[in-house]
Structure formats: structure tokens, C-alpha cells
N, CA, C and O of each residue as an XYZ file, in Angstrom:
404
protein
N      -3.675    -11.969     -4.852
C      -3.861    -11.916     -5.883
C      -2.532    -11.033     -6.594
O      -2.724    -10.490     -7.682
N      -1.492    -10.951     -6.072
C      -0.475     -9.771     -6.673
C      -0.006    -11.813     -7.463
O      -0.108    -12.253     -8.608
N       0.310    -12.252     -6.602
C       1.289    -13.575     -6.994
C       0.178    -14.651     -8.387
O       0.884    -15.227     -9.214
N      -0.902    -14.786     -8.504
C      -2.579    -15.265     -9.389
C      -1.805    -14.166    -10.752
O      -1.277    -14.719    -11.716
N      -1.833    -12.964    -10.670
C      -1.728    -12.155    -11.611
C       0.232    -12.735    -11.783
O       0.349    -13.503    -12.738
N       1.664    -12.449    -10.996
C       2.530    -12.848    -10.891
C       3.136    -14.087    -12.161
O       4.050    -14.120    -12.984
N       2.106    -14.932    -11.757
C       1.891    -16.613    -11.902
C       2.311    -17.122    -13.561
O       3.137    -17.947    -13.952
N       0.823    -15.750    -14.714
C       0.501    -15.976    -15.558
C       0.016    -17.880    -15.903
O      -0.063    -18.622    -16.883
N      -0.130    -17.935    -14.907
C      -1.071    -18.632    -14.893
C      -2.634    -18.750    -14.733
O      -3.130    -18.007    -13.886
N      -3.654    -19.758    -15.581
C      -4.865    -19.457    -15.845
C      -5.884    -19.559    -14.806
O      -6.376    -20.685    -14.862
N      -6.244    -19.073    -14.169
C      -7.205    -19.233    -13.179
C      -7.690    -20.157    -12.727
O      -8.186    -19.828    -11.649
N      -7.912    -21.612    -13.019
C      -8.168    -23.246    -12.184
C      -6.258    -23.865    -12.512
O      -5.639    -24.514    -11.668
N      -5.686    -23.470    -13.842
C      -4.738    -24.213    -13.254
C      -3.850    -23.506    -11.744
O      -3.085    -24.093    -10.978
N      -4.302    -22.101    -11.724
C      -3.340    -21.413    -10.241
C      -4.205    -22.351     -8.987
O      -3.820    -22.377     -7.818
N      -5.292    -23.008     -9.435
C      -6.413    -22.828     -7.930
C      -5.996    -24.703     -7.549
O      -6.173    -25.334     -6.507
N      -5.365    -25.169     -8.969
C      -4.968    -27.052     -8.708
C      -3.399    -26.531     -8.303
O      -2.982    -27.180     -7.343
N      -2.573    -25.671     -8.724
C      -1.449    -25.410     -8.138
C      -1.172    -25.180     -6.649
O      -0.208    -25.412     -5.919
N      -3.131    -24.297     -6.367
C      -2.502    -23.264     -4.812
C      -3.447    -24.083     -3.899
O      -3.290    -23.956     -2.684
N      -4.478    -24.966     -4.392
C      -4.972    -26.128     -3.581
C      -6.159    -25.644     -3.183
O      -7.070    -26.269     -2.639
N      -6.097    -23.946     -3.618
C      -7.313    -22.990     -3.506
C      -8.656    -23.772     -4.236
O      -8.596    -24.574     -5.168
N      -9.869    -23.299     -3.534
C     -11.336    -23.936     -4.984
C     -11.951    -22.769     -5.376
O     -12.360    -21.691     -4.946
N     -11.816    -23.614     -6.638
C     -11.974    -22.472     -7.575
C     -12.970    -21.777     -7.583
O     -12.958    -20.663     -8.108
N     -14.037    -22.288     -7.004
C     -15.431    -21.246     -6.911
C     -14.757    -20.150     -5.527
O     -14.429    -18.964     -5.503
N     -14.763    -20.573     -5.126
C     -13.794    -19.859     -4.081
C     -13.035    -18.025     -4.654
O     -13.024    -16.807     -4.481
N     -12.385    -19.527     -5.614
C     -11.121    -18.400     -5.589
C     -11.819    -17.695     -6.956
O     -11.206    -16.630     -7.033
N     -12.883    -17.736     -8.193
C     -13.063    -16.999     -8.363
C     -13.876    -15.738     -7.950
O     -13.582    -14.586     -8.267
N     -14.624    -16.007     -7.419
C     -15.421    -15.250     -6.232
C     -14.403    -14.104     -5.807
O     -14.983    -13.021     -5.892
N     -13.199    -13.974     -5.416
C     -12.576    -13.414     -4.757
C     -11.851    -12.066     -5.470
O     -11.784    -10.844     -5.340
N     -11.189    -13.551     -6.607
C     -11.280    -12.414     -8.239
C     -12.282    -11.606     -8.452
O     -11.843    -10.490     -8.732
N     -13.260    -11.640     -8.452
C     -14.452    -10.912     -8.802
C     -14.228     -9.592     -7.823
O     -14.050     -8.506     -8.374
N     -14.233     -9.644     -6.930
C     -14.329     -8.713     -5.848
C     -12.901     -7.553     -5.783
O     -12.822     -6.358     -5.497
N     -11.930     -8.549     -6.186
C     -10.814     -7.827     -5.982
C     -11.174     -6.591     -7.626
O     -11.180     -5.384     -7.871
N     -11.452     -8.099     -8.453
C     -10.995     -7.194     -9.811
C     -12.362     -5.858     -9.467
O     -11.981     -4.858    -10.075
N     -13.466     -5.603     -8.883
C     -14.248     -4.518     -9.143
C     -13.614     -3.304     -8.449
O     -13.580     -2.127     -8.807
N     -13.031     -4.020     -7.164
C     -12.606     -3.311     -6.120
C     -11.013     -1.869     -6.890
O     -10.694     -0.688     -6.757
N     -10.538     -3.209     -7.690
C      -9.615     -2.206     -8.240
C     -10.514     -1.192     -9.411
O     -10.139     -0.021     -9.459
N     -11.499     -1.541    -10.203
C     -11.792     -0.282    -10.766
C     -12.758      0.902    -10.144
O     -13.329      1.951    -10.445
N     -12.488     -0.189     -8.859
C     -13.422      1.431     -8.084
C     -12.703      2.338     -7.356
O     -13.155      3.331     -6.785
N     -11.007      1.779     -7.415
C     -10.024      3.250     -7.051
C      -9.575      4.307     -7.757
O      -8.854      3.723     -8.565
N      -9.510      5.256     -7.973
C      -9.418      6.399     -8.758
C      -8.331      6.238     -9.605
O      -7.285      5.719     -9.215
N      -8.480      6.593    -10.589
C      -6.842      6.624    -11.862
C      -5.391      6.896    -11.296
O      -4.357      6.479    -11.819
N      -5.466      7.605    -10.227
C      -3.660      7.538     -9.291
C      -3.033      6.713     -9.029
O      -1.910      6.437     -9.452
N      -4.041      5.885     -7.847
C      -3.964      5.035     -7.372
C      -3.912      3.748     -8.607
O      -3.707      2.657     -8.075
N      -4.003      3.703     -9.545
C      -3.980      2.533    -10.160
C      -2.349      2.151    -11.247
O      -2.096      1.128    -11.884
N      -1.494      3.459    -11.084
C      -0.421      3.548    -11.660
C       0.180      2.792    -10.416
O       0.720      1.686    -10.398
N       0.033      3.345     -9.762
C       0.835      3.674     -8.394
C       2.117      3.527     -8.156
O       3.091      2.863     -7.802
N       1.277      5.141     -8.790
C       3.166      6.092     -8.723
C       3.425      6.905     -7.521
O       2.458      7.443     -6.980
N       4.656      7.069     -7.016
C       4.568      6.945     -6.567
C       5.408      8.485     -6.397
O       6.623      8.281     -6.399
N       5.106      9.758     -6.272
C       4.914     11.031     -6.144
C       5.872     11.927     -4.436
O       5.322     12.624     -3.584
N       7.007     11.614     -4.491
C       8.171     12.428     -2.746
C       7.420     13.732     -2.851
O       6.804     14.108     -3.848
N       7.548     14.419     -1.636
C       7.656     15.133     -1.153
C       8.630     16.024      0.094
O       8.225     16.087      1.254
N       9.735     16.574     -0.279
C      10.063     16.734      1.235
C       9.481     18.275      1.793
O       9.101     19.362      1.356
N       9.737     17.417      3.292
C       9.699     17.508      4.814
C       9.939     18.677      5.359
O       8.940     19.285      4.974
N      10.510     19.385      5.942
C      11.110     20.254      6.286
C      10.008     19.866      8.298
O       8.850     20.209      8.537
N      10.940     19.139      9.235
C      10.324     19.399     10.402
C      11.443     20.031     11.067
O      12.651     19.801     11.134
N      10.115     21.492     11.859
C      10.498     21.160     13.134
C      11.628     21.091     14.539
O      11.467     21.460     15.702
N      12.130     20.818     14.243
C      13.059     20.110     15.519
C      11.775     20.460     17.176
O      11.000     19.780     17.849
N      12.270     21.968     17.142
C      12.282     22.767     18.134
C      11.082     22.192     18.459
O      10.977     21.320     19.322
N       9.605     22.901     17.418
C       8.106     22.987     17.579
C       7.256     21.608     17.348
O       6.048     21.376     17.319
N       8.373     20.833     17.204
C       7.778     19.098     16.799
C       7.804     19.491     18.535
O       6.885     20.295     18.692
N       8.419     19.264     19.725
C       9.406     19.072     20.938
C       8.159     19.903     21.470
O       7.515     19.354     22.364
N       7.706     21.230     21.013
C       6.798     22.188     22.301
C       5.740     21.273     22.209
O       5.296     20.802     23.256
N       5.309     20.976     21.236
C       3.329     20.501     21.248
C       3.674     18.666     20.700
O       3.647     18.180     19.569
N       4.042     17.892     22.319
C       3.688     16.507     22.276
C       3.495     15.780     21.874
O       3.943     14.687     21.531
N       1.791     17.038     21.846
C       0.656     16.086     21.618
C       0.684     15.797     20.016
O       0.098     14.793     19.608
N       1.257     16.535     19.228
C       1.051     17.029     17.653
C       1.810     15.775     16.858
O       3.027     15.603     16.924
N       0.843     14.872     16.047
C       1.285     13.856     15.033
C       0.948     14.267     13.575
O       0.214     15.221     13.316
N       1.641     13.339     12.476
C       1.967     13.329     11.368
C       1.183     12.250     11.122
O       1.405     11.164     11.657
N      -0.134     12.526     10.014
C       0.260     11.339      9.222
C      -0.117     11.666      7.591
O      -0.494     12.627      6.920
N       0.235     10.231      7.398
C       1.160     10.757      5.963
C      -0.390      9.411      5.492
O      -0.472      8.397      6.186
N      -0.879      9.517      4.939
C      -2.248      8.440      4.056
C      -1.596      8.468      2.257
O      -1.734      9.356      1.415
N      -1.091      7.529      2.182
C      -1.197      6.710      0.746
C      -2.481      6.615     -0.375
O      -3.689      6.507     -0.166
N      -2.045      6.663     -1.102
C      -2.912      6.746     -2.255
C      -4.419      5.137     -2.134
O      -5.647      5.055     -2.174
N      -3.292      4.252     -1.990
C      -3.912      2.687     -1.748
C      -5.174      2.940      0.389
O      -6.140      2.293      0.794
N      -4.541      3.913      0.930
C      -5.368      4.062      1.741
C      -5.282      3.603      3.055
O      -6.012      3.420      4.029
N      -3.349      3.406      2.497
C      -3.257      3.322      4.137
C      -2.435      4.250      4.711
O      -1.730      5.119      4.196
N      -2.647      3.905      5.999
C      -2.229      5.371      6.677
C      -1.166      5.324      8.183
O      -1.379      4.985      9.347
N       0.083      5.871      7.412
C       1.184      5.672      9.032
C       0.858      7.215      9.475
O       0.434      8.079      8.707
N       1.042      7.327     10.381
C       0.879      8.122     11.667
C       2.559      8.074     12.290
O       3.300      7.091     12.315
N       2.831      9.374     12.732
C       3.830      9.244     12.670
C       4.103     10.102     14.847
O       4.081     11.294     15.153
N       4.151      9.825     15.063
C       3.579     10.165     17.288
C       4.860     11.757     16.977
O       4.801     12.957     16.706
N       6.076     10.478     17.306
C       7.489     11.875     17.326
C       8.037     11.720     16.410
O       7.778     10.929     15.503
N       9.312     12.822     16.544
C       9.216     13.277     15.012
C      11.344     12.027     15.204
O      12.302     12.299     14.480
N      11.365     11.389     15.812
C      12.343     10.085     15.455
C      12.732      9.314     14.889
O      13.811      8.780     14.629
N      10.388      9.163     14.382
C       9.693      7.796     13.906
C       9.892      8.218     11.718
O       9.651      7.420     10.812
N      10.193      9.117     11.632
C      11.183     10.377     10.631
C      11.183      8.965      9.210
O      10.530      8.543      8.256
N      12.111      8.803      9.799
C      13.507      7.960      9.219
C      12.969      6.041      8.736
O      13.090      5.309      7.754
N      12.429      5.961      9.979
C      11.530      4.073      9.906
C      10.243      4.505      8.746
O       9.659      3.719      8.000
N      10.036      5.908      8.860
C       8.540      6.106      7.661
C       9.326      6.045      6.691
O       8.901      5.436      5.710
N      10.747      6.648      6.614
C      10.904      7.232      5.011
C      11.128      6.134      4.834
O      10.985      5.906      3.633
N      11.632      4.607      5.779
C      12.574      3.341      4.987
C      10.770      2.609      4.770
O      10.801      1.626      4.031
N       9.825      2.837      5.114
C       8.914      2.208      5.212
C       7.893      2.469      3.630
O       6.942      1.761      3.299
N       8.295      3.368      3.051
C       7.171      4.009      1.980
C       8.734      3.830      0.944
O       8.341      4.704      0.171
N       9.797      3.519      0.478
C      10.580      3.677      0.236
C      10.534      2.346     -0.599
O      10.667      2.194     -1.813
N      10.249      1.188      0.651
C      10.626     -0.211      0.676
C       9.136     -0.851     -0.210
O       8.904     -1.816     -0.938
N       8.066      0.735      0.549
C       6.570     -0.002     -0.579
C       7.119      0.902     -2.370
O       6.814      0.457     -3.477
N       7.535      1.545     -2.240
C       7.675      2.350     -3.429
C       7.855      1.339     -4.026
O       7.023      1.281     -4.931
N       8.851      0.020     -4.018
C       9.721     -0.477     -4.654
C       8.801     -2.005     -4.121
O       9.022     -2.802     -5.033
N       8.459     -2.271     -3.720
C       6.906     -3.529     -4.256
C       6.578     -2.753     -5.648
O       6.283     -3.724     -6.346
N       6.455     -1.725     -6.414
C       4.267     -1.773     -6.316
C       5.503     -1.148     -7.453
O       5.866     -0.395     -6.549
N       6.312     -0.846     -8.434
C       6.427     -0.316     -8.935
C       7.360     -1.045    -10.398
O       7.658     -0.332    -11.357
């Protein structure tokens, strides 16, 4: 959907260029727009808000079965099973922020 919106083409032009069936694309576009309208307004602008979290290494090591869940407004969930995954999660979130802003 993002490619269509970036293209600046009309739906018929986009389907011709991509080789998609117009009726399939129109149905998909309608579903996408309904889904977008149903999202809470906070997710529509895709604003990323950063919170600082301090992880106590000793406490994390003492509770090996615990995980940290990061839930994004889009519904994406990142689960960190180990403290060592924190830098990777931060890099993923920064990349995501750049892609939506």
C-alpha cells in the first residue's frame, strides 16, 4: 500500500504498471483504508515516543524466565528474552522510526 501512496499514480495507472488486477487491488485498497480508519488516532500519525528504561543487570540475571515486551501502536510486539537483546531492539525501533517519519 505504501508503494501505491508514494507513486502518485491513480489506481488504474498503478495496477497497469504493476500488473495487478484492478478489481483485486481495489478490494485490497478498500480494506486497507477501512483498517486505517479503525486505528486509534495515536497510531495514524506514527509518532514515536521514546522512554528511557534502566535494566538492573543483576536482577535480570536472577530471574531468567522473565521477558520484556515492547508493544508498538501498530500492534507489533517485540519480546526480549535476554538483556543482551536490548541493543538490537533499540536498533530495530530506530529503523522503524525512520521508515515511518
